N, C-alpha and C positions, 0 to 999 in steps of 0.2 A: 494533466489531461490523460497521460498514458497510465498513470496509477488508477485513475477512474475507469479507464478502459479495461485494465487488468481485472479490477474488482467486478465490473459488470460482466465481463467475459466468463469469469468463474461462476457467477450466479446463473448466467444463461446456460452454460454447460451443465451445471447441476440440474437446472429445470428440465433440460432435455435428456438427462441421464446419459450424458456423453462422457466417455473417458478420454481425456486429451493428454497426449504426451507433452513433455516440455517443448519438444520441437513444434507440435501443433500450436501451442500457445504462442511461441515465438513467431511462427508464421502468421498467425492471426494478428498479432501486434504489428508486424511488418506490413501486412495488408492494410490495416487501419491507417498507419502512418502514410503509406503510399496513396491511399484513397483520399485522405484529408490533408495532404502535405501543405497545400497553400494556406488553409485555415490555421493549421498548427504553426506555420511560420509567422502569421499575423499575431497569434497569441504570444509567441516568443518575443515579438517586437513591442508588445504593449504590456501595460501593467494590469493584467486581469487577475482577479482573485481566484484561487483554486475553487473547485466545486465544493460547496459546503456539505457537511455530513448529512443534514436533513434532506438536501436535494439528492444526494447519492442513495440514501435510504428510500426516498420516493421512487427513484429510478429502479432500484432493486425490487420494490414492491410491484412496479409495473411489469417487470419481467415475470414475477411470480404469478400474476393474474393472466398471463397469456395462455390461451387454450391451444391444444395440439393442432386443431384445425386452422387457427390463426397463423401459427408458425409454418405449417405446411403450405398455406396459401401464399405466404411471403416467399418461401423457397420456390414454389412453382411459378410465381409471377416474375421473379428476377430475370430468368433468361428470356421470357416473353417481353419484358420491358426493354431489354437491350435490343431485341429484334425490332420491336415497335419503334424505338428511337431511331435506329438505322433506316427503317422503311420511311418514316416521316422525313428524315433528313434527305433521303433521295428524292422524295416527292417535292419537297421545298426547293431542292436544287434544280429540278426540272422546271418548276414554276418560275424560278428566277431566270433561268435560261430563256424561257418562253417570253417573259416580260422584256428581257434585254433585246431579243430578236424583234419583238413588236415595236419597241422604242426605236431601234435602228431603222426599221422599215418606215415608220412615221417620219423620221428625220429625212430619209432619202426622198420620200414623197414631197415633203415641204421644200426641201432645198432645191430640187431640180424641177419643180412644177408638176410633179405627178406624171401620169401616163398621158 
């Protein structure tokens, strides 16, 4: 999987005309491993065939077809997605707290005969 990442990283860097140092490549690889650590562990524990050459070629072709606007849109949306995730998480937490309070009030009304 990491060899496939390296190959696709090189293709993406080439597509974007980025000059990456070996340190940049190593950092990108570490970020990939950190981001997908659980999935990579599962792959290590199972007998999954490596990614085939035709599939890797297909993935490289997909990178080649990306437009600059598409790439910029993904880069722009990443920080917004993180913010959106945190905002929705806070909203859901408040809703859960409200449901818990309502549940406790209903129990108190039923248990002690209400007002």
